[in-house]
PDB file as gemmi writes it, atoms N, CA and C in Angstrom:
CRYST1    1.000    1.000    1.000  90.00  90.00  90.00 P 1                      
ATOM      1  N   MET A   1      12.025  -3.357   5.756  1.00  0.00           N  
ATOM      2  CA  MET A   1      11.055  -4.399   5.950  1.00  0.00           C  
ATOM      3  C   MET A   1      11.655  -5.491   6.818  1.00  0.00           C  
ATOM      4  N   TYR A   2      10.817  -6.170   7.505  1.00  0.00           N  
ATOM      5  CA  TYR A   2      11.280  -7.266   8.329  1.00  0.00           C  
ATOM      6  C   TYR A   2      10.230  -8.360   8.321  1.00  0.00           C  
ATOM      7  N   ILE A   3      10.652  -9.565   8.643  1.00  0.00           N  
ATOM      8  CA  ILE A   3       9.731 -10.683   8.776  1.00  0.00           C  
ATOM      9  C   ILE A   3       9.519 -10.921  10.255  1.00  0.00           C  
ATOM     10  N   ASP A   4       8.277 -11.020  10.662  1.00  0.00           N  
ATOM     11  CA  ASP A   4       7.937 -11.316  12.048  1.00  0.00           C  
ATOM     12  C   ASP A   4       7.132 -12.612  12.046  1.00  0.00           C  
ATOM     13  N   ASP A   5       7.407 -13.492  12.999  1.00  0.00           N  
ATOM     14  CA  ASP A   5       6.723 -14.774  13.091  1.00  0.00           C  
ATOM     15  C   ASP A   5       5.600 -14.654  14.104  1.00  0.00           C  
ATOM     16  N   PHE A   6       4.372 -14.833  13.649  1.00  0.00           N  
ATOM     17  CA  PHE A   6       3.204 -14.736  14.510  1.00  0.00           C  
ATOM     18  C   PHE A   6       2.708 -16.109  14.961  1.00  0.00           C  
ATOM     19  N   GLY A   7       3.615 -17.064  15.041  1.00  0.00           N  
ATOM     20  CA  GLY A   7       3.252 -18.395  15.516  1.00  0.00           C  
ATOM     21  C   GLY A   7       2.357 -19.125  14.544  1.00  0.00           C  
ATOM     22  N   ARG A   8       1.204 -19.587  15.033  1.00  0.00           N  
ATOM     23  CA  ARG A   8       0.329 -20.386  14.177  1.00  0.00           C  
ATOM     24  C   ARG A   8      -0.255 -19.584  13.021  1.00  0.00           C  
ATOM     25  N   LEU A   9      -0.204 -18.270  13.106  1.00  0.00           N  
ATOM     26  CA  LEU A   9      -0.668 -17.429  12.004  1.00  0.00           C  
ATOM     27  C   LEU A   9       0.379 -17.336  10.896  1.00  0.00           C  
ATOM     28  N   GLY A  10       1.620 -17.714  11.196  1.00  0.00           N  
ATOM     29  CA  GLY A  10       2.675 -17.732  10.208  1.00  0.00           C  
ATOM     30  C   GLY A  10       3.583 -16.516  10.237  1.00  0.00           C  
ATOM     31  N   ALA A  11       4.605 -16.578   9.423  1.00  0.00           N  
ATOM     32  CA  ALA A  11       5.563 -15.481   9.291  1.00  0.00           C  
ATOM     33  C   ALA A  11       5.113 -14.567   8.161  1.00  0.00           C  
ATOM     34  N   VAL A  12       5.237 -13.272   8.398  1.00  0.00           N  
ATOM     35  CA  VAL A  12       4.793 -12.302   7.398  1.00  0.00           C  
ATOM     36  C   VAL A  12       5.818 -11.182   7.256  1.00  0.00           C  
ATOM     37  N   TRP A  13       5.840 -10.589   6.077  1.00  0.00           N  
ATOM     38  CA  TRP A  13       6.620  -9.375   5.867  1.00  0.00           C  
ATOM     39  C   TRP A  13       5.820  -8.234   6.463  1.00  0.00           C  
ATOM     40  N   CYS A  14       6.412  -7.514   7.386  1.00  0.00           N  
ATOM     41  CA  CYS A  14       5.736  -6.374   8.002  1.00  0.00           C  
ATOM     42  C   CYS A  14       6.320  -5.093   7.429  1.00  0.00           C  
ATOM     43  N   GLU A  15       5.438  -4.213   7.072  1.00  0.00           N  
ATOM     44  CA  GLU A  15       5.886  -2.927   6.552  1.00  0.00           C  
ATOM     45  C   GLU A  15       6.061  -1.945   7.695  1.00  0.00           C  
ATOM     46  N   THR A  16       6.944  -1.021   7.488  1.00  0.00           N  
ATOM     47  CA  THR A  16       7.224   0.018   8.469  1.00  0.00           C  
ATOM     48  C   THR A  16       7.139   1.361   7.757  1.00  0.00           C  
ATOM     49  N   ASP A  17       6.700   2.365   8.467  1.00  0.00           N  
ATOM     50  CA  ASP A  17       6.634   3.707   7.913  1.00  0.00           C  
ATOM     51  C   ASP A  17       8.010   4.076   7.342  1.00  0.00           C  
ATOM     52  N   ALA A  18       8.041   4.615   6.170  1.00  0.00           N  
ATOM     53  CA  ALA A  18       9.300   4.927   5.488  1.00  0.00           C  
ATOM     54  C   ALA A  18      10.227   5.799   6.326  1.00  0.00           C  
ATOM     55  N   GLU A  19       9.662   6.698   7.117  1.00  0.00           N  
ATOM     56  CA  GLU A  19      10.481   7.576   7.948  1.00  0.00           C  
ATOM     57  C   GLU A  19      11.058   6.845   9.161  1.00  0.00           C  
ATOM     58  N   ALA A  20      10.584   5.626   9.422  1.00  0.00           N  
ATOM     59  CA  ALA A  20      11.027   4.881  10.607  1.00  0.00           C  
ATOM     60  C   ALA A  20      11.880   3.676  10.227  1.00  0.00           C  
ATOM     61  N   THR A  21      12.577   3.772   9.099  1.00  0.00           N  
ATOM     62  CA  THR A  21      13.351   2.620   8.655  1.00  0.00           C  
ATOM     63  C   THR A  21      14.862   2.859   8.669  1.00  0.00           C  
ATOM     64  N   ASP A  22      15.293   3.942   9.279  1.00  0.00           N  
ATOM     65  CA  ASP A  22      16.733   4.148   9.369  1.00  0.00           C  
ATOM     66  C   ASP A  22      17.317   3.172  10.392  1.00  0.00           C  
ATOM     67  N   TYR A  23      18.598   2.995  10.337  1.00  0.00           N  
ATOM     68  CA  TYR A  23      19.324   2.018  11.146  1.00  0.00           C  
ATOM     69  C   TYR A  23      18.999   2.135  12.636  1.00  0.00           C  
ATOM     70  N   GLU A  24      19.110   3.323  13.193  1.00  0.00           N  
ATOM     71  CA  GLU A  24      18.897   3.514  14.630  1.00  0.00           C  
ATOM     72  C   GLU A  24      17.456   3.238  15.044  1.00  0.00           C  
ATOM     73  N   THR A  25      16.506   3.634  14.233  1.00  0.00           N  
ATOM     74  CA  THR A  25      15.108   3.401  14.565  1.00  0.00           C  
ATOM     75  C   THR A  25      14.791   1.916  14.577  1.00  0.00           C  
ATOM     76  N   VAL A  26      15.346   1.180  13.625  1.00  0.00           N  
ATOM     77  CA  VAL A  26      15.151  -0.276  13.595  1.00  0.00           C  
ATOM     78  C   VAL A  26      15.752  -0.906  14.850  1.00  0.00           C  
ATOM     79  N   PHE A  27      16.958  -0.479  15.233  1.00  0.00           N  
ATOM     80  CA  PHE A  27      17.582  -0.999  16.454  1.00  0.00           C  
ATOM     81  C   PHE A  27      16.743  -0.707  17.687  1.00  0.00           C  
ATOM     82  N   ARG A  28      16.289   0.526  17.816  1.00  0.00           N  
ATOM     83  CA  ARG A  28      15.464   0.872  18.981  1.00  0.00           C  
ATOM     84  C   ARG A  28      14.193   0.036  19.016  1.00  0.00           C  
ATOM     85  N   GLY A  29      13.598  -0.182  17.855  1.00  0.00           N  
ATOM     86  CA  GLY A  29      12.392  -1.002  17.783  1.00  0.00           C  
ATOM     87  C   GLY A  29      12.648  -2.437  18.198  1.00  0.00           C  
ATOM     88  N   LEU A  30      13.765  -2.993  17.746  1.00  0.00           N  
ATOM     89  CA  LEU A  30      14.110  -4.365  18.131  1.00  0.00           C  
ATOM     90  C   LEU A  30      14.399  -4.460  19.623  1.00  0.00           C  
ATOM     91  N   LEU A  31      15.157  -3.521  20.152  1.00  0.00           N  
ATOM     92  CA  LEU A  31      15.513  -3.556  21.568  1.00  0.00           C  
ATOM     93  C   LEU A  31      14.324  -3.267  22.486  1.00  0.00           C  
ATOM     94  N   SER A  32      13.354  -2.510  22.010  1.00  0.00           N  
ATOM     95  CA  SER A  32      12.213  -2.159  22.848  1.00  0.00           C  
ATOM     96  C   SER A  32      11.069  -3.162  22.769  1.00  0.00           C  
ATOM     97  N   GLY A  33      11.192  -4.144  21.906  1.00  0.00           N  
ATOM     98  CA  GLY A  33      10.141  -5.154  21.793  1.00  0.00           C  
ATOM     99  C   GLY A  33       9.050  -4.812  20.808  1.00  0.00           C  
ATOM    100  N   GLN A  34       9.283  -3.836  19.953  1.00  0.00           N  
ATOM    101  CA  GLN A  34       8.284  -3.477  18.944  1.00  0.00           C  
ATOM    102  C   GLN A  34       8.024  -4.659  18.017  1.00  0.00           C  
ATOM    103  N   TYR A  35       9.044  -5.445  17.760  1.00  0.00           N  
ATOM    104  CA  TYR A  35       8.921  -6.623  16.913  1.00  0.00           C  
ATOM    105  C   TYR A  35       8.923  -7.841  17.830  1.00  0.00           C  
ATOM    106  N   LYS A  36       7.886  -8.633  17.778  1.00  0.00           N  
ATOM    107  CA  LYS A  36       7.695  -9.704  18.749  1.00  0.00           C  
ATOM    108  C   LYS A  36       8.563 -10.935  18.493  1.00  0.00           C  
ATOM    109  N   ASN A  37       8.768 -11.303  17.273  1.00  0.00           N  
ATOM    110  CA  ASN A  37       9.582 -12.482  16.960  1.00  0.00           C  
ATOM    111  C   ASN A  37      10.224 -12.292  15.588  1.00  0.00           C  
ATOM    112  N   PRO A  38      11.174 -11.370  15.488  1.00  0.00           N  
ATOM    113  CA  PRO A  38      11.775 -11.099  14.174  1.00  0.00           C  
ATOM    114  C   PRO A  38      12.498 -12.320  13.625  1.00  0.00           C  
ATOM    115  N   VAL A  39      12.381 -12.502  12.338  1.00  0.00           N  
ATOM    116  CA  VAL A  39      12.999 -13.634  11.657  1.00  0.00           C  
ATOM    117  C   VAL A  39      14.135 -13.169  10.757  1.00  0.00           C  
ATOM    118  N   ARG A  40      13.930 -12.050  10.078  1.00  0.00           N  
ATOM    119  CA  ARG A  40      14.912 -11.569   9.109  1.00  0.00           C  
ATOM    120  C   ARG A  40      14.772 -10.061   8.970  1.00  0.00           C  
ATOM    121  N   VAL A  41      15.897  -9.389   8.678  1.00  0.00           N  
ATOM    122  CA  VAL A  41      15.885  -7.954   8.389  1.00  0.00           C  
ATOM    123  C   VAL A  41      16.518  -7.781   7.011  1.00  0.00           C  
ATOM    124  N   VAL A  42      15.819  -7.070   6.149  1.00  0.00           N  
ATOM    125  CA  VAL A  42      16.287  -6.867   4.783  1.00  0.00           C  
ATOM    126  C   VAL A  42      16.430  -5.379   4.532  1.00  0.00           C  
ATOM    127  N   SER A  43      17.561  -5.003   3.968  1.00  0.00           N  
ATOM    128  CA  SER A  43      17.835  -3.619   3.611  1.00  0.00           C  
ATOM    129  C   SER A  43      17.508  -3.417   2.130  1.00  0.00           C  
ATOM    130  N   PHE A  44      16.808  -2.329   1.825  1.00  0.00           N  
ATOM    131  CA  PHE A  44      16.437  -2.008   0.454  1.00  0.00           C  
ATOM    132  C   PHE A  44      16.979  -0.643   0.072  1.00  0.00           C  
ATOM    133  N   ASN A  45      17.429  -0.528  -1.156  1.00  0.00           N  
ATOM    134  CA  ASN A  45      17.770   0.769  -1.735  1.00  0.00           C  
ATOM    135  C   ASN A  45      17.094   0.808  -3.095  1.00  0.00           C  
ATOM    136  N   THR A  46      15.894   1.333  -3.120  1.00  0.00           N  
ATOM    137  CA  THR A  46      15.137   1.339  -4.364  1.00  0.00           C  
ATOM    138  C   THR A  46      15.740   2.281  -5.405  1.00  0.00           C  
ATOM    139  N   ALA A  47      16.416   3.324  -4.954  1.00  0.00           N  
ATOM    140  CA  ALA A  47      17.045   4.253  -5.900  1.00  0.00           C  
ATOM    141  C   ALA A  47      18.140   3.564  -6.709  1.00  0.00           C  
ATOM    142  N   GLU A  48      18.866   2.659  -6.037  1.00  0.00           N  
ATOM    143  CA  GLU A  48      19.945   1.937  -6.717  1.00  0.00           C  
ATOM    144  C   GLU A  48      19.517   0.558  -7.189  1.00  0.00           C  
ATOM    145  N   GLY A  49      18.303   0.143  -6.816  1.00  0.00           N  
ATOM    146  CA  GLY A  49      17.755  -1.121  -7.302  1.00  0.00           C  
ATOM    147  C   GLY A  49      18.321  -2.371  -6.651  1.00  0.00           C  
ATOM    148  N   TRP A  50      18.605  -2.339  -5.359  1.00  0.00           N  
ATOM    149  CA  TRP A  50      19.138  -3.533  -4.705  1.00  0.00           C  
ATOM    150  C   TRP A  50      18.481  -3.758  -3.343  1.00  0.00           C  
ATOM    151  N   SER A  51      18.616  -4.973  -2.890  1.00  0.00           N  
ATOM    152  CA  SER A  51      18.206  -5.336  -1.533  1.00  0.00           C  
ATOM    153  C   SER A  51      19.146  -6.437  -1.058  1.00  0.00           C  
ATOM    154  N   ARG A  52      19.296  -6.556   0.279  1.00  0.00           N  
ATOM    155  CA  ARG A  52      20.123  -7.637   0.806  1.00  0.00           C  
ATOM    156  C   ARG A  52      19.723  -7.952   2.240  1.00  0.00           C  
ATOM    157  N   ASP A  53      19.932  -9.189   2.607  1.00  0.00           N  
ATOM    158  CA  ASP A  53      19.637  -9.659   3.953  1.00  0.00           C  
ATOM    159  C   ASP A  53      20.742  -9.161   4.880  1.00  0.00           C  
ATOM    160  N   VAL A  54      20.377  -8.379   5.881  1.00  0.00           N  
ATOM    161  CA  VAL A  54      21.341  -7.837   6.838  1.00  0.00           C  
ATOM    162  C   VAL A  54      21.128  -8.417   8.234  1.00  0.00           C  
ATOM    163  N   SER A  55      20.421  -9.532   8.307  1.00  0.00           N  
ATOM    164  CA  SER A  55      20.067 -10.130   9.592  1.00  0.00           C  
ATOM    165  C   SER A  55      21.274 -10.440  10.463  1.00  0.00           C  
ATOM    166  N   ALA A  56      22.302 -11.068   9.908  1.00  0.00           N  
ATOM    167  CA  ALA A  56      23.483 -11.431  10.706  1.00  0.00           C  
ATOM    168  C   ALA A  56      24.176 -10.194  11.254  1.00  0.00           C  
ATOM    169  N   GLU A  57      24.289  -9.148  10.436  1.00  0.00           N  
ATOM    170  CA  GLU A  57      24.930  -7.921  10.892  1.00  0.00           C  
ATOM    171  C   GLU A  57      24.113  -7.251  11.995  1.00  0.00           C  
ATOM    172  N   ILE A  58      22.799  -7.248  11.836  1.00  0.00           N  
ATOM    173  CA  ILE A  58      21.918  -6.650  12.840  1.00  0.00           C  
ATOM    174  C   ILE A  58      22.010  -7.440  14.140  1.00  0.00           C  
ATOM    175  N   ALA A  59      21.992  -8.769  14.046  1.00  0.00           N  
ATOM    176  CA  ALA A  59      22.080  -9.614  15.238  1.00  0.00           C  
ATOM    177  C   ALA A  59      23.381  -9.354  15.993  1.00  0.00           C  
ATOM    178  N   GLU A  60      24.487  -9.243  15.281  1.00  0.00           N  
ATOM    179  CA  GLU A  60      25.773  -8.989  15.929  1.00  0.00           C  
ATOM    180  C   GLU A  60      25.777  -7.621  16.609  1.00  0.00           C  
ATOM    181  N   GLU A  61      25.259  -6.622  15.930  1.00  0.00           N  
ATOM    182  CA  GLU A  61      25.217  -5.279  16.502  1.00  0.00           C  
ATOM    183  C   GLU A  61      24.323  -5.240  17.741  1.00  0.00           C  
ATOM    184  N   LEU A  62      23.189  -5.922  17.694  1.00  0.00           N  
ATOM    185  CA  LEU A  62      22.303  -5.986  18.863  1.00  0.00           C  
ATOM    186  C   LEU A  62      23.022  -6.620  20.052  1.00  0.00           C  
ATOM    187  N   ARG A  63      23.723  -7.720  19.804  1.00  0.00           N  
ATOM    188  CA  ARG A  63      24.463  -8.390  20.874  1.00  0.00           C  
ATOM    189  C   ARG A  63      25.531  -7.457  21.450  1.00  0.00           C  
ATOM    190  N   GLN A  64      26.287  -6.805  20.574  1.00  0.00           N  
ATOM    191  CA  GLN A  64      27.350  -5.902  21.030  1.00  0.00           C  
ATOM    192  C   GLN A  64      26.792  -4.743  21.847  1.00  0.00           C  
ATOM    193  N   ARG A  65      25.695  -4.156  21.390  1.00  0.00           N  
ATOM    194  CA  ARG A  65      25.116  -3.027  22.121  1.00  0.00           C  
ATOM    195  C   ARG A  65      24.633  -3.447  23.501  1.00  0.00           C  
ATOM    196  N   CYS A  66      24.007  -4.617  23.581  1.00  0.00           N  
ATOM    197  CA  CYS A  66      23.538  -5.092  24.885  1.00  0.00           C  
ATOM    198  C   CYS A  66      24.726  -5.364  25.807  1.00  0.00           C  
ATOM    199  N   GLU A  67      25.802  -5.924  25.273  1.00  0.00           N  
ATOM    200  CA  GLU A  67      26.993  -6.170  26.081  1.00  0.00           C  
ATOM    201  C   GLU A  67      27.614  -4.859  26.548  1.00  0.00           C  
ATOM    202  N   MET A  68      27.718  -3.877  25.657  1.00  0.00           N  
ATOM    203  CA  MET A  68      28.293  -2.579  26.024  1.00  0.00           C  
ATOM    204  C   MET A  68      27.462  -1.880  27.092  1.00  0.00           C  
ATOM    205  N   GLU A  69      26.144  -2.009  26.981  1.00  0.00           N  
ATOM    206  CA  GLU A  69      25.245  -1.356  27.937  1.00  0.00           C  
ATOM    207  C   GLU A  69      25.012  -2.228  29.173  1.00  0.00           C  
ATOM    208  N   ARG A  70      25.643  -3.390  29.194  1.00  0.00           N  
ATOM    209  CA  ARG A  70      25.496  -4.344  30.302  1.00  0.00           C  
ATOM    210  C   ARG A  70      24.035  -4.643  30.606  1.00  0.00           C  
ATOM    211  N   ARG A  71      23.322  -4.936  29.539  1.00  0.00           N  
ATOM    212  CA  ARG A  71      21.915  -5.300  29.692  1.00  0.00           C  
ATOM    213  C   ARG A  71      21.668  -6.651  29.052  1.00  0.00           C  
ATOM    214  N   GLU A  72      20.663  -7.346  29.539  1.00  0.00           N  
ATOM    215  CA  GLU A  72      20.309  -8.642  28.977  1.00  0.00           C  
ATOM    216  C   GLU A  72      19.686  -8.454  27.608  1.00  0.00           C  
ATOM    217  N   LEU A  73      19.874  -9.469  26.774  1.00  0.00           N  
ATOM    218  CA  LEU A  73      19.185  -9.448  25.492  1.00  0.00           C  
ATOM    219  C   LEU A  73      17.687  -9.549  25.762  1.00  0.00           C  
ATOM    220  N   PRO A  74      16.891  -8.668  25.184  1.00  0.00           N  
ATOM    221  CA  PRO A  74      15.450  -8.789  25.370  1.00  0.00           C  
ATOM    222  C   PRO A  74      14.955 -10.146  24.871  1.00  0.00           C  
ATOM    223  N   ALA A  75      14.026 -10.745  25.602  1.00  0.00           N  
ATOM    224  CA  ALA A  75      13.522 -12.072  25.261  1.00  0.00           C  
ATOM    225  C   ALA A  75      12.952 -12.140  23.846  1.00  0.00           C  
ATOM    226  N   CYS A  76      12.350 -11.050  23.373  1.00  0.00           N  
ATOM    227  CA  CYS A  76      11.724 -11.051  22.055  1.00  0.00           C  
ATOM    228  C   CYS A  76      12.725 -11.143  20.906  1.00  0.00           C  
ATOM    229  N   ILE A  77      13.980 -10.756  21.150  1.00  0.00           N  
ATOM    230  CA  ILE A  77      14.975 -10.834  20.066  1.00  0.00           C  
ATOM    231  C   ILE A  77      16.025 -11.912  20.304  1.00  0.00           C  
ATOM    232  N   ARG A  78      15.997 -12.554  21.458  1.00  0.00           N  
ATOM    233  CA  ARG A  78      16.983 -13.590  21.752  1.00  0.00           C  
ATOM    234  C   ARG A  78      16.987 -14.700  20.700  1.00  0.00           C  
ATOM    235  N   PRO A  79      15.818 -15.248  20.305  1.00  0.00           N  
ATOM    236  CA  PRO A  79      15.829 -16.291  19.265  1.00  0.00           C  
ATOM    237  C   PRO A  79      16.407 -15.790  17.939  1.00  0.00           C  
ATOM    238  N   PHE A  80      16.120 -14.547  17.590  1.00  0.00           N  
ATOM    239  CA  PHE A  80      16.659 -13.956  16.360  1.00  0.00           C  
ATOM    240  C   PHE A  80      18.180 -13.937  16.411  1.00  0.00           C  
ATOM    241  N   ILE A  81      18.730 -13.477  17.505  1.00  0.00           N  
ATOM    242  CA  ILE A  81      20.185 -13.381  17.648  1.00  0.00           C  
ATOM    243  C   ILE A  81      20.811 -14.766  17.674  1.00  0.00           C  
ATOM    244  N   GLU A  82      20.215 -15.692  18.413  1.00  0.00           N  
ATOM    245  CA  GLU A  82      20.757 -17.054  18.494  1.00  0.00           C  
ATOM    246  C   GLU A  82      20.735 -17.751  17.141  1.00  0.00           C  
ATOM    247  N   ARG A  83      19.774 -17.429  16.294  1.00  0.00           N  
ATOM    248  CA  ARG A  83      19.688 -18.016  14.959  1.00  0.00           C  
ATOM    249  C   ARG A  83      20.928 -17.684  14.129  1.00  0.00           C  
ATOM    250  N   PHE A  84      21.530 -16.536  14.405  1.00  0.00           N  
ATOM    251  CA  PHE A  84      22.675 -16.095  13.619  1.00  0.00           C  
ATOM    252  C   PHE A  84      24.001 -16.237  14.357  1.00  0.00           C  
ATOM    253  N   ASP A  85      23.999 -16.813  15.561  1.00  0.00           N  
ATOM    254  CA  ASP A  85      25.212 -16.950  16.345  1.00  0.00           C  
ATOM    255  C   ASP A  85      26.335 -17.657  15.590  1.00  0.00           C  
ATOM    256  N   LYS A  86      26.033 -18.738  14.909  1.00  0.00           N  
ATOM    257  CA  LYS A  86      27.085 -19.475  14.182  1.00  0.00           C  
ATOM    258  C   LYS A  86      27.643 -18.649  13.041  1.00  0.00           C  
ATOM    259  N   ALA A  87      26.777 -17.919  12.379  1.00  0.00           N  
ATOM    260  CA  ALA A  87      27.217 -17.086  11.254  1.00  0.00           C  
ATOM    261  C   ALA A  87      28.117 -15.963  11.705  1.00  0.00           C  
ATOM    262  N   ILE A  88      27.925 -15.510  12.961  1.00  0.00           N  
ATOM    263  CA  ILE A  88      28.713 -14.381  13.447  1.00  0.00           C  
ATOM    264  C   ILE A  88      29.782 -14.813  14.451  1.00  0.00           C  
ATOM    265  N   GLY A  89      29.970 -16.129  14.572  1.00  0.00           N  
ATOM    266  CA  GLY A  89      31.083 -16.627  15.388  1.00  0.00           C  
ATOM    267  C   GLY A  89      30.863 -16.681  16.876  1.00  0.00           C  
ATOM    268  N   HIS A  90      29.634 -16.909  17.317  1.00  0.00           N  
ATOM    269  CA  HIS A  90      29.375 -17.038  18.768  1.00  0.00           C  
ATOM    270  C   HIS A  90      28.983 -18.453  19.092  1.00  0.00           C  
TER     271      HIS A  90                                                      
END                                                                             
């Protein structure tokens, strides 16, 4: 699940098809602009009964992948990444 900010309509938890929630699919979605203004990414493991905010880790990985691929951060995720820059040491 992720939170997307729709501006004046507010921020909402958006559901994703269960088969499309693995790590790589979420990354591809973020990099391709599937999520317009992501605010937070939360990892859930219902079998073990836990959830945790993985936003900072996702932001760092997105930045690293863009740097490795020598591509600009997509505009739709730039605010998300910048929000976590201090937490990840940038």
